[in-house]
C-alpha positions as CSV (number, residue, x, y, z in Angstrom):
1,G,23.1,63.5,8.4
2,E,22.6,66.9,9.9
3,D,20.5,65.4,12.8
4,V,23.4,63.2,14.0
5,K,25.1,64.7,17.0
6,P,28.9,64.7,17.2
7,F,29.0,62.8,20.5
8,T,26.8,60.0,21.8
9,P,25.2,60.5,25.2
10,E,27.6,58.1,26.7
11,K,30.6,59.8,25.3
12,T,29.4,63.2,26.3
13,R,28.8,62.1,29.8
14,E,32.3,60.7,29.9
15,I,33.7,64.0,28.8
16,V,31.6,66.0,31.3
17,M,32.6,63.7,34.2
18,S,36.4,63.6,33.4
19,L,37.3,67.0,31.9
20,Q,38.8,69.3,34.5
21,Q,38.9,72.4,32.4
22,P,36.1,74.5,30.9
23,A,35.0,73.6,27.3
24,V,32.2,74.4,24.9
25,F,30.0,71.8,23.2
26,C,28.8,72.8,19.8
27,N,26.2,71.2,17.5
28,M,24.7,69.2,20.4
29,V,21.3,71.0,20.9
30,G,20.1,71.9,17.5
31,D,16.9,69.9,17.9
32,W,16.1,71.1,21.4
33,P,12.7,73.0,21.6
34,A,14.4,75.1,24.4
35,L,16.4,76.9,21.7
36,H,13.1,78.8,21.0
37,W,12.9,80.1,24.5
38,N,13.6,83.8,23.7
39,V,12.1,86.4,26.0
40,K,9.2,87.1,23.7
41,Y,8.2,83.4,23.6
42,L,8.6,83.0,27.4
43,S,6.5,86.1,28.0
44,A,3.7,84.5,26.0
45,V,4.0,81.2,28.0
46,L,4.0,83.0,31.3
47,E,0.8,84.9,30.3
48,G,1.5,88.0,32.4
49,R,3.0,86.3,35.4
50,T,5.6,88.5,37.2
51,V,9.1,87.5,38.2
52,Q,11.6,89.2,40.3
53,F,14.4,91.2,38.7
54,R,17.6,92.3,40.4
55,L,18.8,95.7,39.3
56,G,22.3,97.0,39.4
57,L,24.2,100.0,38.2
58,K,26.2,99.7,35.0
59,T,28.9,101.9,36.4
60,V,31.8,99.8,37.6
61,D,33.2,100.3,41.1
62,L,36.3,98.9,42.8
63,V,34.2,96.6,45.0
64,P,31.9,93.8,43.7
65,Q,28.2,94.7,43.3
66,F,26.9,92.0,45.6
67,E,23.2,91.1,45.7
68,T,22.9,92.8,49.1
69,S,23.5,96.1,47.4
70,C,21.1,95.7,44.5
71,N,17.5,96.8,44.1
72,Y,14.6,94.5,43.2
73,V,11.3,94.8,41.3
74,E,8.5,92.5,40.3
75,A,7.7,92.7,36.6
76,T,6.4,90.7,33.7
77,L,8.8,89.7,30.9
78,E,6.8,92.0,28.6
79,E,7.6,94.9,30.8
80,F,11.2,93.9,31.0
81,L,11.5,93.6,27.2
82,A,10.0,97.0,26.7
83,W,12.3,98.5,29.3
84,S,15.4,96.9,27.9
85,C,14.6,98.3,24.5
86,G,14.0,101.8,25.9
87,Q,10.4,102.0,24.9
88,P,8.4,105.1,26.2
89,S,5.9,102.8,27.9
90,C,8.5,102.2,30.6
91,L,8.0,105.7,31.9
92,F,5.4,104.0,34.1
93,G,5.4,100.7,35.8
94,P,7.9,98.7,37.8
95,F,11.0,99.9,35.9
96,S,10.0,103.6,35.8
97,C,12.6,104.5,38.4
98,Y,15.5,102.9,36.5
99,D,17.0,104.4,33.4
100,H,17.9,101.4,31.2
101,S,21.1,103.3,30.1
102,K,22.3,103.4,33.7
103,Y,20.9,100.1,35.1
104,W,20.9,96.5,34.1
105,A,18.2,93.9,35.2
106,Y,18.6,90.2,35.9
107,A,15.9,87.7,36.5
108,D,18.3,85.1,37.7
109,Y,18.3,81.7,39.3
110,K,14.6,81.0,38.4
111,Y,13.8,77.3,38.9
112,I,12.0,76.2,35.8
113,A,10.1,73.6,37.8
114,R,8.6,76.5,39.9
115,I,7.9,79.1,37.3
116,F,6.3,76.6,34.9
117,E,4.7,74.4,37.6
118,D,1.3,74.7,35.8
119,K,2.9,73.8,32.5
120,P,5.0,70.7,33.2
121,E,5.0,69.7,29.5
122,I,7.5,72.5,28.9
123,F,10.1,70.6,31.0
124,Q,10.8,68.3,28.0
125,D,12.0,71.2,25.9
126,V,15.3,70.8,27.7
127,R,17.0,67.5,27.0
128,W,20.1,66.9,29.1
129,S,19.7,63.2,28.2
130,D,21.7,64.1,25.1
131,F,24.6,64.8,27.5
132,G,24.3,61.4,29.1
133,F,21.9,62.2,32.0
134,P,18.7,60.3,31.2
135,G,15.6,61.8,32.7
136,R,17.2,65.2,33.4
137,S,15.2,68.0,31.8
138,G,14.0,71.5,32.4
139,K,12.6,70.3,35.7
140,E,16.2,70.0,37.0
141,S,17.3,73.3,35.5
142,T,17.3,77.0,36.1
143,L,16.5,80.0,33.9
144,W,18.5,83.3,33.6
145,I,17.1,86.3,31.8
146,G,19.1,89.5,31.7
147,S,19.7,92.8,30.0
148,E,23.1,94.1,28.8
149,G,25.6,94.4,31.6
150,A,23.7,92.0,33.9
151,N,26.1,90.0,36.0
152,T,26.7,88.4,39.4
153,P,29.8,88.7,41.7
154,C,32.7,86.3,41.1
155,H,32.3,83.1,42.9
156,L,32.7,79.4,42.9
157,D,30.0,76.8,43.5
158,S,30.6,74.3,46.3
159,Y,28.5,71.6,44.7
160,G,28.6,69.8,41.4
161,C,29.7,70.8,37.9
162,N,27.7,73.0,35.6
163,L,26.2,72.7,32.1
164,V,25.0,76.0,30.6
165,L,23.0,76.4,27.5
166,Q,22.9,79.8,25.8
167,V,19.6,80.5,24.2
168,Q,19.4,84.2,23.3
169,G,22.1,86.8,23.1
170,R,25.7,86.3,24.2
171,K,27.4,86.1,27.6
172,R,31.0,86.5,28.3
173,W,32.4,84.0,30.9
174,H,35.7,84.6,32.8
175,L,36.7,81.4,34.6
176,F,39.5,80.8,37.0
177,P,40.8,77.4,38.0
178,P,40.5,76.0,41.6
179,G,44.2,76.6,42.1
180,D,43.7,80.3,41.8
181,T,41.5,80.4,44.9
182,S,44.0,82.3,47.1
183,F,44.5,84.9,44.3
184,L,40.8,85.7,44.3
185,Y,40.6,86.5,48.0
186,P,37.6,84.2,49.0
187,T,35.0,85.4,51.4
188,R,31.7,84.1,52.9
189,I,30.3,87.6,53.4
190,P,27.7,88.0,52.1
191,Y,26.8,84.5,53.3
192,E,25.0,82.1,51.0
193,E,25.1,78.3,51.1
194,S,27.2,76.7,48.4
195,S,28.6,80.0,47.0
196,I,32.1,81.3,47.9
197,F,32.4,84.8,46.7
198,S,35.6,86.7,45.7
199,K,36.4,90.1,47.2
200,V,37.8,91.2,43.9
201,N,35.7,93.0,41.4
202,I,36.8,91.2,38.3
203,A,35.4,93.9,36.0
204,N,37.6,96.5,37.7
205,P,40.2,94.8,40.0
206,D,41.8,96.9,42.7
207,L,45.3,95.6,42.4
208,K,46.6,97.8,45.2
209,C,44.2,96.1,47.7
210,F,44.4,92.6,46.0
211,P,47.9,92.3,44.6
212,E,47.8,88.5,44.4
213,F,45.1,88.8,41.8
214,R,47.9,89.5,39.3
215,N,48.8,85.8,39.6
216,S,45.4,84.5,38.5
217,T,44.8,83.1,35.1
218,A,41.5,83.8,33.4
219,H,40.0,81.5,30.9
220,V,37.7,83.6,28.8
221,V,34.9,82.7,26.3
222,T,32.0,84.4,24.7
223,L,29.1,81.9,24.7
224,S,26.7,82.2,21.8
225,P,23.2,80.7,21.3
226,G,23.2,77.0,20.7
227,Q,26.4,76.4,22.6
228,V,26.7,74.6,25.9
229,L,29.5,75.4,28.4
230,L,30.9,72.9,30.8
231,V,32.1,74.6,34.1
232,P,34.0,72.0,36.0
233,R,33.8,71.6,39.8
234,H,35.1,74.5,41.8
235,W,36.0,76.7,38.9
236,W,35.5,80.4,39.7
237,H,33.4,82.4,37.3
238,Y,32.2,85.8,36.4
239,V,29.4,86.0,33.8
240,E,28.2,89.2,32.0
241,S,25.5,89.7,29.5
242,I,26.9,91.5,26.5
243,D,23.8,91.8,24.3
244,P,20.6,93.8,24.9
245,V,18.7,90.7,26.1
246,T,20.1,87.3,27.1
247,V,18.5,84.0,28.1
248,S,20.4,81.0,29.5
249,I,19.5,77.6,30.9
250,N,21.7,75.6,33.2
251,S,21.8,72.5,35.3
252,W,24.1,71.4,38.0
253,I,25.4,67.8,37.8
254,E,25.7,66.2,41.3
255,L,29.0,64.6,42.1
256,D,30.1,62.1,44.7
257,A,32.4,64.8,46.2
258,D,29.3,66.8,47.1
259,H,28.8,64.7,50.2
260,E,32.0,66.0,51.7
261,A,31.2,69.5,50.4
262,R,27.9,69.4,52.3
263,V,29.8,68.7,55.5
264,E,32.1,71.7,54.8
265,E,29.1,73.9,54.0
266,A,27.3,72.8,57.3
267,I,30.5,73.8,59.3
268,T,30.6,77.1,57.5
269,R,27.0,77.9,58.1
270,M,27.3,77.1,61.8
271,L,30.3,79.3,62.3
272,V,29.1,82.3,60.2
273,C,25.6,82.3,61.7
274,A,26.9,82.0,65.3
275,I,29.5,84.7,65.0
276,K,27.5,87.2,62.9
277,S,24.3,86.7,64.9
278,A,26.3,87.7,68.0
279,E,27.1,91.1,66.5
280,N,25.0,94.2,67.3
281,P,22.2,94.3,64.8
282,S,22.5,98.1,64.7
283,D,25.8,97.7,62.9
284,G,23.8,97.4,59.7
285,D,26.0,94.8,58.1
286,L,24.0,93.1,55.4
287,W,25.9,89.8,55.8
288,L,23.1,87.5,54.6
289,N,22.6,87.2,50.9
290,P,18.9,87.7,49.8
291,T,18.6,84.0,49.1
292,E,19.2,83.2,52.8
293,V,16.0,84.5,54.3
294,E,17.2,84.4,57.9
295,A,20.0,83.2,60.0
296,T,19.3,79.7,61.2
297,S,19.7,78.8,64.9
298,H,22.7,77.0,66.3
299,E,20.5,74.0,67.1
300,I,19.2,73.8,63.5
301,N,22.7,74.3,62.1
302,L,24.0,71.5,64.3
303,Q,21.3,69.3,62.9
304,Y,22.4,70.2,59.4
305,L,25.9,69.2,60.3
306,N,25.0,65.8,61.8
307,E,22.8,65.0,58.8
308,A,25.6,66.0,56.3
309,V,28.1,63.8,58.2
310,S,25.6,60.9,58.3
311,A,24.9,61.1,54.6
312,Y,28.7,61.2,53.9
313,L,29.4,58.2,56.0
314,K,26.4,56.3,54.5
315,C,27.8,57.0,51.0
316,Q,31.3,55.8,52.0
317,E,29.9,52.6,53.5
318,T,27.8,52.0,50.3
319,N,30.8,52.5,48.1
320,V,33.1,50.2,50.2
321,S,30.5,47.5,50.3
322,G,30.3,47.5,46.5
323,Q,26.6,48.2,46.5
324,A,26.7,51.6,44.9
325,R,24.3,52.0,42.1
326,S,25.5,52.2,38.5
327,S,26.0,55.8,37.4
328,S,24.8,55.1,33.9
329,T,21.2,54.4,34.6
330,G,18.4,56.9,34.7
331,A,17.5,60.0,36.7
332,E,16.6,57.9,39.7
333,Q,20.4,57.6,40.2
334,R,20.7,61.2,41.1
335,T,20.3,62.6,44.6
336,N,17.1,64.6,45.3
337,T,19.1,67.8,45.5
338,S,18.7,68.8,41.9
339,C,19.2,72.5,42.7
340,K,22.7,73.7,43.2
341,R,22.0,75.8,46.2
342,K,19.6,74.3,48.6
343,R,19.0,75.4,52.2
344,R,19.6,72.3,54.3
345,E,16.2,71.8,55.8
346,V,15.8,69.2,58.4
347,G,15.3,65.7,56.8
348,C,16.0,66.9,53.3
349,E,19.3,65.1,52.8
350,P,19.4,62.5,50.0
351,E,18.5,59.0,50.9
352,G,21.2,57.5,48.8
353,C,24.4,58.6,47.2
354,T,25.5,59.0,43.7
355,V,28.6,57.6,42.2
356,L,29.1,60.5,39.9
357,T,32.7,61.2,40.6
358,Q,35.1,63.9,39.4
359,D,38.8,64.0,40.2
360,C,39.7,67.6,41.2
361,S,43.3,67.2,40.2
362,T,44.7,68.7,37.0
363,P,44.4,66.3,34.1
364,K,47.7,64.9,32.8
365,A,48.8,65.7,29.2
366,E,48.1,62.1,28.1
367,E,44.6,62.3,29.5
368,L,43.9,65.6,27.7
369,Q,45.0,63.9,24.5
370,K,42.1,61.5,24.8
371,I,39.6,64.3,24.9
372,P,38.1,64.8,21.4
373,F,38.7,68.5,21.1
374,G,37.8,70.0,17.8
375,P,35.0,71.9,16.1
376,H,32.4,70.2,18.3
377,L,34.3,70.5,21.6
378,I,36.3,73.6,22.1
379,Q,38.7,74.3,24.9
380,V,38.3,77.5,26.9
381,L,42.0,78.6,26.9
382,P,43.9,80.7,29.4
383,Q,43.7,84.4,28.5
384,S,47.4,84.5,27.6
385,H,46.8,82.0,24.9
386,K,45.4,83.5,21.7
387,T,42.5,81.5,20.3
388,N,44.3,79.9,17.4
389,V,42.9,76.4,18.0
390,M,40.5,74.5,15.9
391,G,37.0,75.9,16.2
392,A,38.1,79.4,17.4
393,V,35.5,80.9,15.0
394,A,32.7,79.3,17.0
395,V,33.9,80.4,20.3
396,E,35.8,83.7,20.4
397,S,37.3,85.8,23.2
398,D,35.8,88.9,21.6
399,G,39.3,90.1,20.8
400,R,39.8,91.9,24.2
401,D,43.0,91.3,26.1
402,L,43.2,91.5,29.9
403,H,45.7,94.1,31.0
404,E,46.5,93.9,34.7
405,D,48.0,97.3,34.8
406,E,44.9,98.9,33.4
407,G,42.6,97.0,35.6
408,E,40.6,95.6,32.7
409,H,40.7,92.0,33.9
410,F,37.2,90.8,34.0
411,G,36.1,87.9,36.1
412,N,33.0,85.9,37.2
413,L,30.0,86.5,39.2
414,H,27.2,84.1,39.7
415,C,23.8,84.7,41.1
416,K,20.9,82.9,42.6
417,R,17.2,83.1,43.4
418,K,16.2,86.3,45.1
419,R,14.1,87.0,48.1
420,L,14.9,90.5,49.3
421,L,13.3,93.6,50.6
422,M,11.7,95.4,47.7
423,S,13.3,98.8,47.2
424,N,11.3,101.7,45.6
425,D,13.9,104.3,46.3
426,C,14.8,105.5,42.9
427,E,17.9,107.3,44.2
428,T,19.3,104.3,46.1
429,A,22.8,103.6,44.8
430,A,22.9,100.0,43.8
431,H,26.7,99.9,44.3
432,Q,26.9,101.1,47.9
433,M,28.7,98.7,50.0
434,D,29.4,98.3,53.7
435,S,32.8,99.2,55.1
436,D,33.9,95.6,55.4
437,C,33.9,95.3,51.6
438,S,36.7,97.9,51.3
439,P,39.8,96.1,52.4
440,C,42.0,99.1,51.6
441,T,40.3,101.3,54.2
442,P,42.8,101.8,57.1
443,Q,41.7,99.9,60.1
444,T,42.6,100.5,63.7
445,A,41.3,97.0,64.6
446,L,40.3,93.8,63.0
447,S,36.6,93.3,62.2
448,T,34.4,90.3,62.6
449,N,34.5,89.8,58.9
450,D,38.3,89.8,58.9
451,L,38.2,87.0,61.4
452,L,35.6,85.1,59.4
453,D,37.6,85.4,56.2
454,C,40.4,83.4,57.9
455,L,38.2,81.1,60.0
456,V,36.0,79.9,57.1
457,N,38.6,80.1,54.5
458,P,38.1,77.0,52.1
459,R,41.4,75.5,53.1
460,V,40.6,75.8,56.8
461,I,37.1,74.4,56.5
462,S,38.4,71.5,54.4
463,L,40.8,70.6,57.2
464,V,38.2,70.9,59.9
465,A,35.8,68.7,57.9
466,Q,38.5,66.0,57.6
467,L,39.2,66.1,61.3
468,L,35.5,66.0,62.1
469,L,35.0,63.0,59.8
470,E,38.0,61.2,61.3
471,R,36.4,61.7,64.7
472,T,33.2,60.1,63.6
473,R,35.1,57.0,62.4
474,V,36.7,56.4,65.8
């Protein structure tokens, strides 16, 4: 019958936890009430409550439009909808300074548990149990509402893998495998826990400054309503809204590897905060992302590090002793860090560990043959491969090739919850960047950020974490 889903929850979970390349699930969410969460419906549910929107310029510069360079307004979804449609009523109100033909707006990284805290019944509209994660609902998910052109800078997420449901409009995803990390010129400035940004503006790459980007391989897909994208662990991504209004819902799935990742993130936080806090504040370097309200002290960061190491060792001991809990039971199996990005507040580390594991190595050909690709599970292929596989009609690459020489190679940006100084300056250029973001600018001396890009490079931090964990075992 039409109500029968192509994969059982158990099989879907197996795919999610084993597949190491992006793929799109089709025909899995047709009965989810969340599919009705268009902006008009959500506006009625919120009953005039305001949310924060990030605004950026549609013009494309050679440097990424990081969150530190955007403007922010508080507005209702009704006001956003009117603005995105170009209605005359927007000559007044929160969007009055921003021409919708020149700006995009993004209400991104909104925790559903927070914005609908007085309507908990709505959590059940999102049913991740169909993907093999019992008890996971909208409460463990985030909401993304954007206008055409809304995007976030290319980055990878330090924790978990990602399931993304497209509800309204379409979004174009450009994903790069973990092996392309060096080609994407990773940086931790602006700093945000669990997000490693790329210095490359994927929408307009400066190949003179970032020549190695030519060696990267984009996997491109246009996600349509009713489809769910799997973003495997440590895949880079740039996401852009390509329709007038888009709505997405995502949830990060915790993995056993997250315990070591938290150690790496604690080391990174300590180094970045210590070094950047020592700089002269008058330099005006906006090195903290809006999500990071303030630079935490060395003492607090050392506490984070010790807690992360303790949690990692505890998990290792549990696994070795054979007392790890089964990964197929309910939501109580998950850690209490349901949000992808979470400031490591003292005492907030999970009490137990999860045995959700995901091998980061590239799957072998025989393993891929076991994956049931077809009309219900579609591979997101490398850009050089034309979508001639089964199901290409459901997931298309929009017929646009990526030409290195023309600089039309789009990438990924991902964004988070916003807490920033509100800007009412209508003339502020949302794309203005600090000098450290322009690697081509001739320099007479290395900057602090140059040092940090080497010091907290993912490969370096991984080695430091391993050495540190070895020391704790002695």
